[in-house]
GUDRENNU-41329 format. One record per residue (C-alpha): x, y, z; residue number from 1. Coordinates in nm, 3 decimals, padded with zeros to 5 digits, always signed. Layout:
N
<xx->X | yy->Y | zz->Z | n->NUM> $
...
This chain:
384
<xx->+07.640 | yy->+10.386 | zz->+10.245 | n->1> $
<xx->+07.444 | yy->+10.060 | zz->+10.256 | n->2> $
<xx->+07.065 | yy->+10.077 | zz->+10.383 | n->3> $
<xx->+06.997 | yy->+09.794 | zz->+10.616 | n->4> $
<xx->+06.814 | yy->+09.544 | zz->+10.355 | n->5> $
<xx->+07.171 | yy->+09.594 | zz->+10.167 | n->6> $
<xx->+07.399 | yy->+09.562 | zz->+10.447 | n->7> $
<xx->+07.255 | yy->+09.236 | zz->+10.542 | n->8> $
<xx->+07.249 | yy->+09.087 | zz->+10.193 | n->9> $
<xx->+07.599 | yy->+09.192 | zz->+10.156 | n->10> $
<xx->+07.683 | yy->+09.004 | zz->+10.484 | n->11> $
<xx->+07.499 | yy->+08.687 | zz->+10.340 | n->12> $
<xx->+07.695 | yy->+08.682 | zz->+10.012 | n->13> $
<xx->+08.035 | yy->+08.737 | zz->+10.184 | n->14> $
<xx->+07.961 | yy->+08.385 | zz->+10.394 | n->15> $
<xx->+08.087 | yy->+08.252 | zz->+10.113 | n->16> $
<xx->+08.444 | yy->+08.455 | zz->+10.114 | n->17> $
<xx->+08.747 | yy->+08.240 | zz->+10.206 | n->18> $
<xx->+08.963 | yy->+08.359 | zz->+10.451 | n->19> $
<xx->+08.713 | yy->+08.533 | zz->+10.617 | n->20> $
<xx->+08.713 | yy->+08.587 | zz->+10.942 | n->21> $
<xx->+08.471 | yy->+08.705 | zz->+11.222 | n->22> $
<xx->+08.506 | yy->+09.079 | zz->+11.434 | n->23> $
<xx->+08.366 | yy->+09.344 | zz->+11.668 | n->24> $
<xx->+08.562 | yy->+09.619 | zz->+11.786 | n->25> $
<xx->+08.706 | yy->+09.712 | zz->+12.102 | n->26> $
<xx->+08.748 | yy->+10.070 | zz->+12.192 | n->27> $
<xx->+09.070 | yy->+10.193 | zz->+11.944 | n->28> $
<xx->+08.968 | yy->+09.928 | zz->+11.720 | n->29> $
<xx->+09.226 | yy->+09.728 | zz->+11.785 | n->30> $
<xx->+09.216 | yy->+09.354 | zz->+11.870 | n->31> $
<xx->+09.545 | yy->+09.251 | zz->+12.022 | n->32> $
<xx->+09.700 | yy->+08.878 | zz->+11.816 | n->33> $
<xx->+09.619 | yy->+08.724 | zz->+12.154 | n->34> $
<xx->+09.192 | yy->+08.758 | zz->+12.170 | n->35> $
<xx->+09.210 | yy->+08.539 | zz->+11.827 | n->36> $
<xx->+09.013 | yy->+08.249 | zz->+11.896 | n->37> $
<xx->+09.031 | yy->+07.882 | zz->+11.720 | n->38> $
<xx->+08.883 | yy->+07.893 | zz->+11.373 | n->39> $
<xx->+08.977 | yy->+08.277 | zz->+11.366 | n->40> $
<xx->+08.692 | yy->+08.363 | zz->+11.555 | n->41> $
<xx->+08.820 | yy->+08.749 | zz->+11.741 | n->42> $
<xx->+08.692 | yy->+08.786 | zz->+12.046 | n->43> $
<xx->+08.366 | yy->+09.031 | zz->+11.945 | n->44> $
<xx->+08.340 | yy->+09.252 | zz->+12.315 | n->45> $
<xx->+08.030 | yy->+09.292 | zz->+12.493 | n->46> $
<xx->+07.693 | yy->+09.421 | zz->+12.333 | n->47> $
<xx->+07.778 | yy->+09.745 | zz->+12.515 | n->48> $
<xx->+08.093 | yy->+09.793 | zz->+12.358 | n->49> $
<xx->+07.980 | yy->+09.739 | zz->+12.027 | n->50> $
<xx->+07.708 | yy->+09.893 | zz->+12.063 | n->51> $
<xx->+07.950 | yy->+10.251 | zz->+12.161 | n->52> $
<xx->+08.210 | yy->+10.167 | zz->+11.841 | n->53> $
<xx->+07.902 | yy->+10.219 | zz->+11.680 | n->54> $
<xx->+07.824 | yy->+10.536 | zz->+11.830 | n->55> $
<xx->+08.190 | yy->+10.665 | zz->+11.742 | n->56> $
<xx->+08.176 | yy->+10.537 | zz->+11.393 | n->57> $
<xx->+07.852 | yy->+10.770 | zz->+11.371 | n->58> $
<xx->+08.024 | yy->+11.065 | zz->+11.564 | n->59> $
<xx->+08.313 | yy->+11.006 | zz->+11.290 | n->60> $
<xx->+08.099 | yy->+11.003 | zz->+11.017 | n->61> $
<xx->+07.944 | yy->+11.380 | zz->+11.127 | n->62> $
<xx->+08.281 | yy->+11.527 | zz->+11.053 | n->63> $
<xx->+08.333 | yy->+11.365 | zz->+10.720 | n->64> $
<xx->+08.475 | yy->+11.648 | zz->+10.464 | n->65> $
<xx->+08.224 | yy->+11.830 | zz->+10.286 | n->66> $
<xx->+07.952 | yy->+11.670 | zz->+10.041 | n->67> $
<xx->+08.008 | yy->+11.345 | zz->+10.225 | n->68> $
<xx->+07.689 | yy->+11.080 | zz->+10.336 | n->69> $
<xx->+07.572 | yy->+11.221 | zz->+10.624 | n->70> $
<xx->+07.586 | yy->+10.978 | zz->+10.956 | n->71> $
<xx->+07.350 | yy->+10.643 | zz->+10.979 | n->72> $
<xx->+07.037 | yy->+10.776 | zz->+11.160 | n->73> $
<xx->+07.016 | yy->+10.563 | zz->+11.528 | n->74> $
<xx->+06.676 | yy->+10.503 | zz->+11.468 | n->75> $
<xx->+06.796 | yy->+10.263 | zz->+11.207 | n->76> $
<xx->+07.059 | yy->+10.131 | zz->+11.428 | n->77> $
<xx->+06.831 | yy->+10.047 | zz->+11.726 | n->78> $
<xx->+06.572 | yy->+09.871 | zz->+11.459 | n->79> $
<xx->+06.859 | yy->+09.594 | zz->+11.394 | n->80> $
<xx->+06.793 | yy->+09.361 | zz->+11.686 | n->81> $
<xx->+07.029 | yy->+09.242 | zz->+11.921 | n->82> $
<xx->+07.413 | yy->+09.274 | zz->+11.789 | n->83> $
<xx->+07.474 | yy->+08.930 | zz->+11.964 | n->84> $
<xx->+07.349 | yy->+08.740 | zz->+11.649 | n->85> $
<xx->+07.453 | yy->+08.943 | zz->+11.378 | n->86> $
<xx->+07.892 | yy->+08.814 | zz->+11.330 | n->87> $
<xx->+08.000 | yy->+09.046 | zz->+11.076 | n->88> $
<xx->+08.274 | yy->+08.874 | zz->+10.835 | n->89> $
<xx->+08.528 | yy->+09.063 | zz->+10.673 | n->90> $
<xx->+08.548 | yy->+09.039 | zz->+10.320 | n->91> $
<xx->+08.860 | yy->+09.176 | zz->+10.252 | n->92> $
<xx->+09.182 | yy->+09.354 | zz->+10.385 | n->93> $
<xx->+09.443 | yy->+09.555 | zz->+10.364 | n->94> $
<xx->+09.762 | yy->+09.484 | zz->+10.520 | n->95> $
<xx->+10.064 | yy->+09.764 | zz->+10.579 | n->96> $
<xx->+10.366 | yy->+09.648 | zz->+10.667 | n->97> $
<xx->+10.572 | yy->+09.836 | zz->+10.926 | n->98> $
<xx->+10.871 | yy->+09.765 | zz->+11.157 | n->99> $
<xx->+10.864 | yy->+09.449 | zz->+11.307 | n->100> $
<xx->+10.496 | yy->+09.338 | zz->+11.166 | n->101> $
<xx->+10.241 | yy->+09.376 | zz->+10.968 | n->102> $
<xx->+09.911 | yy->+09.585 | zz->+11.090 | n->103> $
<xx->+09.568 | yy->+09.473 | zz->+10.877 | n->104> $
<xx->+09.275 | yy->+09.710 | zz->+10.810 | n->105> $
<xx->+08.937 | yy->+09.499 | zz->+10.890 | n->106> $
<xx->+08.716 | yy->+09.661 | zz->+10.587 | n->107> $
<xx->+08.407 | yy->+09.606 | zz->+10.722 | n->108> $
<xx->+08.062 | yy->+09.651 | zz->+10.535 | n->109> $
<xx->+08.001 | yy->+10.015 | zz->+10.547 | n->110> $
<xx->+07.664 | yy->+10.079 | zz->+10.735 | n->111> $
<xx->+07.884 | yy->+10.323 | zz->+10.946 | n->112> $
<xx->+08.186 | yy->+10.329 | zz->+10.765 | n->113> $
<xx->+08.329 | yy->+10.098 | zz->+11.009 | n->114> $
<xx->+08.667 | yy->+10.014 | zz->+11.021 | n->115> $
<xx->+08.908 | yy->+09.841 | zz->+11.291 | n->116> $
<xx->+09.318 | yy->+09.731 | zz->+11.290 | n->117> $
<xx->+09.388 | yy->+09.363 | zz->+11.439 | n->118> $
<xx->+09.706 | yy->+09.260 | zz->+11.478 | n->119> $
<xx->+09.885 | yy->+08.992 | zz->+11.296 | n->120> $
<xx->+10.211 | yy->+08.742 | zz->+11.270 | n->121> $
<xx->+10.555 | yy->+08.943 | zz->+11.307 | n->122> $
<xx->+10.730 | yy->+09.005 | zz->+11.045 | n->123> $
<xx->+11.089 | yy->+08.776 | zz->+11.054 | n->124> $
<xx->+11.305 | yy->+09.139 | zz->+11.101 | n->125> $
<xx->+11.198 | yy->+09.488 | zz->+11.164 | n->126> $
<xx->+11.148 | yy->+09.676 | zz->+10.836 | n->127> $
<xx->+11.138 | yy->+10.046 | zz->+10.751 | n->128> $
<xx->+11.039 | yy->+10.144 | zz->+10.392 | n->129> $
<xx->+10.959 | yy->+09.767 | zz->+10.210 | n->130> $
<xx->+10.815 | yy->+09.749 | zz->+09.938 | n->131> $
<xx->+10.438 | yy->+09.496 | zz->+09.879 | n->132> $
<xx->+10.263 | yy->+09.332 | zz->+09.699 | n->133> $
<xx->+09.953 | yy->+09.116 | zz->+09.745 | n->134> $
<xx->+09.760 | yy->+08.869 | zz->+09.475 | n->135> $
<xx->+09.478 | yy->+08.811 | zz->+09.726 | n->136> $
<xx->+09.593 | yy->+08.505 | zz->+09.936 | n->137> $
<xx->+09.987 | yy->+08.615 | zz->+09.977 | n->138> $
<xx->+10.192 | yy->+08.924 | zz->+10.083 | n->139> $
<xx->+10.514 | yy->+08.960 | zz->+09.948 | n->140> $
<xx->+10.733 | yy->+09.186 | zz->+10.165 | n->141> $
<xx->+11.051 | yy->+09.284 | zz->+09.924 | n->142> $
<xx->+11.360 | yy->+09.455 | zz->+10.046 | n->143> $
<xx->+11.362 | yy->+09.735 | zz->+10.245 | n->144> $
<xx->+11.548 | yy->+09.823 | zz->+10.540 | n->145> $
<xx->+11.692 | yy->+09.731 | zz->+10.887 | n->146> $
<xx->+11.865 | yy->+09.883 | zz->+11.181 | n->147> $
<xx->+12.238 | yy->+09.884 | zz->+11.218 | n->148> $
<xx->+12.198 | yy->+09.892 | zz->+11.580 | n->149> $
<xx->+12.327 | yy->+10.291 | zz->+11.552 | n->150> $
<xx->+12.090 | yy->+10.471 | zz->+11.405 | n->151> $
<xx->+12.155 | yy->+10.435 | zz->+11.094 | n->152> $
<xx->+11.933 | yy->+10.218 | zz->+10.818 | n->153> $
<xx->+12.110 | yy->+09.935 | zz->+10.599 | n->154> $
<xx->+11.931 | yy->+09.836 | zz->+10.293 | n->155> $
<xx->+11.848 | yy->+09.499 | zz->+10.240 | n->156> $
<xx->+11.781 | yy->+09.191 | zz->+09.966 | n->157> $
<xx->+11.543 | yy->+08.987 | zz->+10.166 | n->158> $
<xx->+11.243 | yy->+08.885 | zz->+10.030 | n->159> $
<xx->+10.907 | yy->+08.723 | zz->+10.204 | n->160> $
<xx->+10.570 | yy->+08.541 | zz->+10.125 | n->161> $
<xx->+10.310 | yy->+08.635 | zz->+10.368 | n->162> $
<xx->+10.020 | yy->+08.363 | zz->+10.386 | n->163> $
<xx->+09.691 | yy->+08.585 | zz->+10.523 | n->164> $
<xx->+09.551 | yy->+08.264 | zz->+10.578 | n->165> $
<xx->+09.770 | yy->+08.099 | zz->+10.785 | n->166> $
<xx->+09.941 | yy->+08.386 | zz->+10.950 | n->167> $
<xx->+10.306 | yy->+08.258 | zz->+10.876 | n->168> $
<xx->+10.635 | yy->+08.394 | zz->+10.658 | n->169> $
<xx->+10.829 | yy->+08.197 | zz->+10.418 | n->170> $
<xx->+11.126 | yy->+08.310 | zz->+10.319 | n->171> $
<xx->+11.201 | yy->+08.366 | zz->+09.908 | n->172> $
<xx->+11.506 | yy->+08.354 | zz->+09.655 | n->173> $
<xx->+11.682 | yy->+08.771 | zz->+09.801 | n->174> $
<xx->+11.626 | yy->+09.045 | zz->+09.563 | n->175> $
<xx->+11.939 | yy->+09.084 | zz->+09.265 | n->176> $
<xx->+12.025 | yy->+09.382 | zz->+09.523 | n->177> $
<xx->+11.918 | yy->+09.560 | zz->+09.827 | n->178> $
<xx->+11.624 | yy->+09.750 | zz->+09.786 | n->179> $
<xx->+11.605 | yy->+10.022 | zz->+10.045 | n->180> $
<xx->+11.217 | yy->+10.246 | zz->+09.932 | n->181> $
<xx->+11.195 | yy->+10.067 | zz->+09.574 | n->182> $
<xx->+10.848 | yy->+10.075 | zz->+09.419 | n->183> $
<xx->+10.651 | yy->+09.720 | zz->+09.369 | n->184> $
<xx->+10.350 | yy->+09.603 | zz->+09.146 | n->185> $
<xx->+10.169 | yy->+09.302 | zz->+09.045 | n->186> $
<xx->+10.178 | yy->+09.259 | zz->+08.700 | n->187> $
<xx->+09.899 | yy->+09.163 | zz->+08.468 | n->188> $
<xx->+10.143 | yy->+08.875 | zz->+08.322 | n->189> $
<xx->+10.111 | yy->+08.728 | zz->+08.740 | n->190> $
<xx->+10.512 | yy->+08.844 | zz->+08.779 | n->191> $
<xx->+10.596 | yy->+09.101 | zz->+09.086 | n->192> $
<xx->+10.814 | yy->+09.379 | zz->+08.916 | n->193> $
<xx->+11.013 | yy->+09.596 | zz->+09.135 | n->194> $
<xx->+11.190 | yy->+09.859 | zz->+09.048 | n->195> $
<xx->+11.419 | yy->+10.172 | zz->+09.174 | n->196> $
<xx->+11.521 | yy->+10.129 | zz->+09.544 | n->197> $
<xx->+11.753 | yy->+10.412 | zz->+09.681 | n->198> $
<xx->+12.100 | yy->+10.385 | zz->+09.491 | n->199> $
<xx->+11.952 | yy->+10.123 | zz->+09.240 | n->200> $
<xx->+11.855 | yy->+10.412 | zz->+08.962 | n->201> $
<xx->+11.620 | yy->+10.252 | zz->+08.717 | n->202> $
<xx->+11.678 | yy->+09.931 | zz->+08.778 | n->203> $
<xx->+11.367 | yy->+09.648 | zz->+08.738 | n->204> $
<xx->+11.297 | yy->+09.282 | zz->+08.802 | n->205> $
<xx->+11.045 | yy->+09.043 | zz->+08.793 | n->206> $
<xx->+10.991 | yy->+08.791 | zz->+09.047 | n->207> $
<xx->+10.764 | yy->+08.480 | zz->+08.884 | n->208> $
<xx->+10.595 | yy->+08.354 | zz->+09.214 | n->209> $
<xx->+10.506 | yy->+07.997 | zz->+09.040 | n->210> $
<xx->+10.832 | yy->+07.926 | zz->+09.017 | n->211> $
<xx->+11.086 | yy->+08.173 | zz->+09.272 | n->212> $
<xx->+11.313 | yy->+08.293 | zz->+09.053 | n->213> $
<xx->+11.406 | yy->+08.673 | zz->+08.994 | n->214> $
<xx->+11.516 | yy->+08.796 | zz->+08.668 | n->215> $
<xx->+11.680 | yy->+09.097 | zz->+08.574 | n->216> $
<xx->+11.485 | yy->+09.385 | zz->+08.255 | n->217> $
<xx->+11.565 | yy->+09.672 | zz->+08.134 | n->218> $
<xx->+11.649 | yy->+09.934 | zz->+08.346 | n->219> $
<xx->+11.501 | yy->+10.248 | zz->+08.313 | n->220> $
<xx->+11.654 | yy->+10.573 | zz->+08.177 | n->221> $
<xx->+11.572 | yy->+10.726 | zz->+08.439 | n->222> $
<xx->+11.802 | yy->+11.028 | zz->+08.645 | n->223> $
<xx->+11.682 | yy->+10.920 | zz->+08.947 | n->224> $
<xx->+11.868 | yy->+10.767 | zz->+09.285 | n->225> $
<xx->+11.572 | yy->+10.505 | zz->+09.254 | n->226> $
<xx->+11.422 | yy->+10.588 | zz->+09.634 | n->227> $
<xx->+11.087 | yy->+10.615 | zz->+09.663 | n->228> $
<xx->+10.942 | yy->+10.555 | zz->+09.302 | n->229> $
<xx->+10.577 | yy->+10.518 | zz->+09.201 | n->230> $
<xx->+10.516 | yy->+10.163 | zz->+09.001 | n->231> $
<xx->+10.133 | yy->+10.117 | zz->+08.889 | n->232> $
<xx->+09.996 | yy->+09.836 | zz->+08.605 | n->233> $
<xx->+09.806 | yy->+09.947 | zz->+08.311 | n->234> $
<xx->+09.455 | yy->+09.736 | zz->+08.357 | n->235> $
<xx->+09.371 | yy->+09.710 | zz->+07.993 | n->236> $
<xx->+09.763 | yy->+09.702 | zz->+07.853 | n->237> $
<xx->+09.985 | yy->+09.559 | zz->+08.088 | n->238> $
<xx->+10.184 | yy->+09.836 | zz->+08.050 | n->239> $
<xx->+10.389 | yy->+10.000 | zz->+08.395 | n->240> $
<xx->+10.417 | yy->+10.294 | zz->+08.432 | n->241> $
<xx->+10.680 | yy->+10.433 | zz->+08.673 | n->242> $
<xx->+10.630 | yy->+10.803 | zz->+08.871 | n->243> $
<xx->+10.886 | yy->+11.027 | zz->+09.037 | n->244> $
<xx->+11.149 | yy->+10.926 | zz->+09.266 | n->245> $
<xx->+11.452 | yy->+11.105 | zz->+09.427 | n->246> $
<xx->+11.607 | yy->+11.336 | zz->+09.180 | n->247> $
<xx->+11.337 | yy->+11.209 | zz->+08.881 | n->248> $
<xx->+11.220 | yy->+11.581 | zz->+08.814 | n->249> $
<xx->+10.925 | yy->+11.534 | zz->+08.638 | n->250> $
<xx->+10.980 | yy->+11.201 | zz->+08.488 | n->251> $
<xx->+10.712 | yy->+10.932 | zz->+08.389 | n->252> $
<xx->+10.850 | yy->+10.649 | zz->+08.184 | n->253> $
<xx->+10.649 | yy->+10.343 | zz->+08.091 | n->254> $
<xx->+10.772 | yy->+09.977 | zz->+08.083 | n->255> $
<xx->+10.642 | yy->+09.756 | zz->+07.765 | n->256> $
<xx->+10.678 | yy->+09.396 | zz->+07.948 | n->257> $
<xx->+10.620 | yy->+09.195 | zz->+07.620 | n->258> $
<xx->+10.912 | yy->+09.338 | zz->+07.447 | n->259> $
<xx->+11.123 | yy->+09.466 | zz->+07.735 | n->260> $
<xx->+11.164 | yy->+09.782 | zz->+07.648 | n->261> $
<xx->+11.124 | yy->+10.176 | zz->+07.842 | n->262> $
<xx->+10.965 | yy->+10.453 | zz->+07.647 | n->263> $
<xx->+10.891 | yy->+10.783 | zz->+07.773 | n->264> $
<xx->+10.516 | yy->+10.944 | zz->+07.929 | n->265> $
<xx->+10.334 | yy->+11.196 | zz->+07.962 | n->266> $
<xx->+10.572 | yy->+11.457 | zz->+08.202 | n->267> $
<xx->+10.409 | yy->+11.558 | zz->+08.570 | n->268> $
<xx->+10.316 | yy->+11.854 | zz->+08.601 | n->269> $
<xx->+10.593 | yy->+11.882 | zz->+08.948 | n->270> $
<xx->+10.847 | yy->+11.709 | zz->+09.106 | n->271> $
<xx->+10.728 | yy->+11.438 | zz->+09.272 | n->272> $
<xx->+10.821 | yy->+11.114 | zz->+09.501 | n->273> $
<xx->+10.672 | yy->+10.910 | zz->+09.755 | n->274> $
<xx->+10.352 | yy->+10.969 | zz->+09.612 | n->275> $
<xx->+10.064 | yy->+10.751 | zz->+09.597 | n->276> $
<xx->+09.950 | yy->+10.595 | zz->+09.267 | n->277> $
<xx->+09.622 | yy->+10.474 | zz->+09.118 | n->278> $
<xx->+09.456 | yy->+10.368 | zz->+08.771 | n->279> $
<xx->+09.185 | yy->+10.407 | zz->+08.863 | n->280> $
<xx->+08.907 | yy->+10.191 | zz->+08.659 | n->281> $
<xx->+08.605 | yy->+10.305 | zz->+08.614 | n->282> $
<xx->+08.758 | yy->+10.633 | zz->+08.479 | n->283> $
<xx->+09.040 | yy->+10.486 | zz->+08.285 | n->284> $
<xx->+09.277 | yy->+10.748 | zz->+08.411 | n->285> $
<xx->+09.628 | yy->+10.710 | zz->+08.581 | n->286> $
<xx->+09.603 | yy->+10.922 | zz->+08.889 | n->287> $
<xx->+09.929 | yy->+11.065 | zz->+09.138 | n->288> $
<xx->+09.887 | yy->+11.164 | zz->+09.463 | n->289> $
<xx->+09.977 | yy->+11.315 | zz->+09.757 | n->290> $
<xx->+10.454 | yy->+11.294 | zz->+09.818 | n->291> $
<xx->+10.746 | yy->+11.536 | zz->+09.813 | n->292> $
<xx->+10.703 | yy->+11.777 | zz->+09.582 | n->293> $
<xx->+11.038 | yy->+11.961 | zz->+09.505 | n->294> $
<xx->+11.386 | yy->+11.884 | zz->+09.591 | n->295> $
<xx->+11.517 | yy->+11.801 | zz->+09.959 | n->296> $
<xx->+11.612 | yy->+12.143 | zz->+10.012 | n->297> $
<xx->+11.303 | yy->+12.350 | zz->+09.871 | n->298> $
<xx->+11.057 | yy->+12.112 | zz->+09.855 | n->299> $
<xx->+10.771 | yy->+11.961 | zz->+10.122 | n->300> $
<xx->+10.449 | yy->+11.690 | zz->+10.145 | n->301> $
<xx->+10.186 | yy->+11.822 | zz->+09.936 | n->302> $
<xx->+09.823 | yy->+11.743 | zz->+09.910 | n->303> $
<xx->+09.777 | yy->+11.777 | zz->+09.546 | n->304> $
<xx->+09.629 | yy->+11.512 | zz->+09.297 | n->305> $
<xx->+09.700 | yy->+11.517 | zz->+08.893 | n->306> $
<xx->+09.522 | yy->+11.290 | zz->+08.673 | n->307> $
<xx->+09.648 | yy->+11.148 | zz->+08.273 | n->308> $
<xx->+09.369 | yy->+11.033 | zz->+08.070 | n->309> $
<xx->+09.464 | yy->+10.741 | zz->+07.825 | n->310> $
<xx->+09.593 | yy->+10.954 | zz->+07.546 | n->311> $
<xx->+09.573 | yy->+11.274 | zz->+07.689 | n->312> $
<xx->+09.857 | yy->+11.495 | zz->+07.610 | n->313> $
<xx->+09.859 | yy->+11.671 | zz->+07.947 | n->314> $
<xx->+09.808 | yy->+11.594 | zz->+08.335 | n->315> $
<xx->+09.455 | yy->+11.747 | zz->+08.490 | n->316> $
<xx->+09.445 | yy->+11.843 | zz->+08.910 | n->317> $
<xx->+09.210 | yy->+11.681 | zz->+09.062 | n->318> $
<xx->+09.040 | yy->+11.677 | zz->+09.431 | n->319> $
<xx->+09.339 | yy->+11.725 | zz->+09.679 | n->320> $
<xx->+09.368 | yy->+11.563 | zz->+09.957 | n->321> $
<xx->+09.184 | yy->+11.679 | zz->+10.284 | n->322> $
<xx->+09.317 | yy->+12.018 | zz->+10.480 | n->323> $
<xx->+09.182 | yy->+11.864 | zz->+10.792 | n->324> $
<xx->+09.461 | yy->+11.616 | zz->+10.779 | n->325> $
<xx->+09.853 | yy->+11.655 | zz->+10.734 | n->326> $
<xx->+10.023 | yy->+11.645 | zz->+10.353 | n->327> $
<xx->+10.237 | yy->+11.328 | zz->+10.389 | n->328> $
<xx->+10.473 | yy->+11.117 | zz->+10.159 | n->329> $
<xx->+10.615 | yy->+10.769 | zz->+10.231 | n->330> $
<xx->+10.262 | yy->+10.680 | zz->+10.317 | n->331> $
<xx->+10.097 | yy->+10.291 | zz->+10.263 | n->332> $
<xx->+09.852 | yy->+10.268 | zz->+10.028 | n->333> $
<xx->+09.607 | yy->+10.008 | zz->+09.882 | n->334> $
<xx->+09.292 | yy->+10.017 | zz->+09.628 | n->335> $
<xx->+09.001 | yy->+09.799 | zz->+09.738 | n->336> $
<xx->+08.801 | yy->+09.759 | zz->+09.432 | n->337> $
<xx->+08.521 | yy->+09.595 | zz->+09.584 | n->338> $
<xx->+08.481 | yy->+09.940 | zz->+09.777 | n->339> $
<xx->+08.571 | yy->+10.124 | zz->+09.505 | n->340> $
<xx->+08.872 | yy->+10.332 | zz->+09.772 | n->341> $
<xx->+09.211 | yy->+10.423 | zz->+09.771 | n->342> $
<xx->+09.353 | yy->+10.376 | zz->+10.154 | n->343> $
<xx->+09.628 | yy->+10.600 | zz->+10.239 | n->344> $
<xx->+09.791 | yy->+10.501 | zz->+10.571 | n->345> $
<xx->+10.061 | yy->+10.689 | zz->+10.782 | n->346> $
<xx->+10.320 | yy->+10.875 | zz->+10.630 | n->347> $
<xx->+10.546 | yy->+11.179 | zz->+10.724 | n->348> $
<xx->+10.618 | yy->+11.527 | zz->+10.647 | n->349> $
<xx->+10.977 | yy->+11.477 | zz->+10.751 | n->350> $
<xx->+11.240 | yy->+11.394 | zz->+10.415 | n->351> $
<xx->+11.474 | yy->+11.212 | zz->+10.693 | n->352> $
<xx->+11.501 | yy->+10.856 | zz->+10.744 | n->353> $
<xx->+11.256 | yy->+10.728 | zz->+11.039 | n->354> $
<xx->+11.213 | yy->+11.106 | zz->+11.170 | n->355> $
<xx->+10.938 | yy->+11.237 | zz->+11.339 | n->356> $
<xx->+10.621 | yy->+11.380 | zz->+11.234 | n->357> $
<xx->+10.499 | yy->+11.012 | zz->+11.147 | n->358> $
<xx->+10.136 | yy->+10.966 | zz->+11.098 | n->359> $
<xx->+09.882 | yy->+10.647 | zz->+11.196 | n->360> $
<xx->+09.599 | yy->+10.809 | zz->+11.094 | n->361> $
<xx->+09.399 | yy->+10.681 | zz->+10.735 | n->362> $
<xx->+09.263 | yy->+10.844 | zz->+10.479 | n->363> $
<xx->+09.029 | yy->+10.760 | zz->+10.163 | n->364> $
<xx->+08.993 | yy->+10.846 | zz->+09.818 | n->365> $
<xx->+08.652 | yy->+10.765 | zz->+09.641 | n->366> $
<xx->+08.728 | yy->+10.812 | zz->+09.288 | n->367> $
<xx->+08.386 | yy->+10.797 | zz->+09.197 | n->368> $
<xx->+08.243 | yy->+11.033 | zz->+09.425 | n->369> $
<xx->+08.561 | yy->+11.246 | zz->+09.360 | n->370> $
<xx->+08.569 | yy->+11.243 | zz->+09.749 | n->371> $
<xx->+08.830 | yy->+11.229 | zz->+09.983 | n->372> $
<xx->+08.740 | yy->+11.119 | zz->+10.322 | n->373> $
<xx->+09.011 | yy->+11.215 | zz->+10.667 | n->374> $
<xx->+09.152 | yy->+11.023 | zz->+10.909 | n->375> $
<xx->+08.828 | yy->+11.024 | zz->+11.145 | n->376> $
<xx->+08.639 | yy->+10.772 | zz->+10.943 | n->377> $
<xx->+08.877 | yy->+10.553 | zz->+11.040 | n->378> $
<xx->+09.094 | yy->+10.442 | zz->+11.324 | n->379> $
<xx->+09.449 | yy->+10.490 | zz->+11.415 | n->380> $
<xx->+09.684 | yy->+10.260 | zz->+11.373 | n->381> $
<xx->+09.781 | yy->+10.121 | zz->+11.697 | n->382> $
<xx->+10.156 | yy->+10.087 | zz->+11.590 | n->383> $
<xx->+10.099 | yy->+10.459 | zz->+11.511 | n->384> $
């Protein structure tokens, strides 16, 4: 938690951030799109509403996982002065694809670990299980599946570029093949890589945002169907790590973009699909967490976290996801380097496509302090 002076310096520094917005939180932290004002200034609510929101944020902080920072002292909040003269600029946004639209989490300065949701432009089609990659100004929404109108899903090869500042979508050339539940990552070379997708096995394709061209790459030697693989980049070597996937067993495969070749990585300690993955920069370790552990028939969702240090011969267990929230797989996730936090939003405990239950909460993982925080720190996604 930042002290008052630190947060004020941060706010002043953020005045120079491009494409930032001013926002205040309503009950539930959700700002309808209609409340947007010219100049990307959002409705900030009354002073009373903002004070109530701060009280809720402080109350949430009391429910932290053991070892979490203490809640903010209300007396310090009272000493700040009127909130009306303190608009908050949003330095970062996490954007999660949802059926029929995107929902963005506003990452406010964390004086009370305050976060809120606001609406965004609807996607051109209702999508599930799409891959998404962001480069700082553009979000690439890749593949997924659409409804067949009879309760089923049809994989799609559609690809879209979403301009965060203009809030508009532009169509891209289709993926080489429909890809539902694929893994995607922005490579160190500036290319976007998409691997797997239901029925695509070890397929790997790259997309060049500057030319708009897709290129087929060497396929991974995988036993997986390609559904719900995790794909993560090594920030030092530029290699890509493909982890798990349906029927993949404990597969860990490593791709070298320079040689267009795959090699075997250190096998994971258990069979996983739909897990989150992160290359944690400060400790230089590869981490994988959550997901569906085991087979469809005999497995279930897990809270486990495992990490692999560079050059290590085996994975080791780390802090599990909080027991105060359901275990899950197929959650949306994103790493925010400026905060040192990974956000895991939504997910389900059901293996079936679109089957309940599904979750609207957001868990946070702070590798620097080796702590997870449950959904009481963030408002529930209004899209469910």
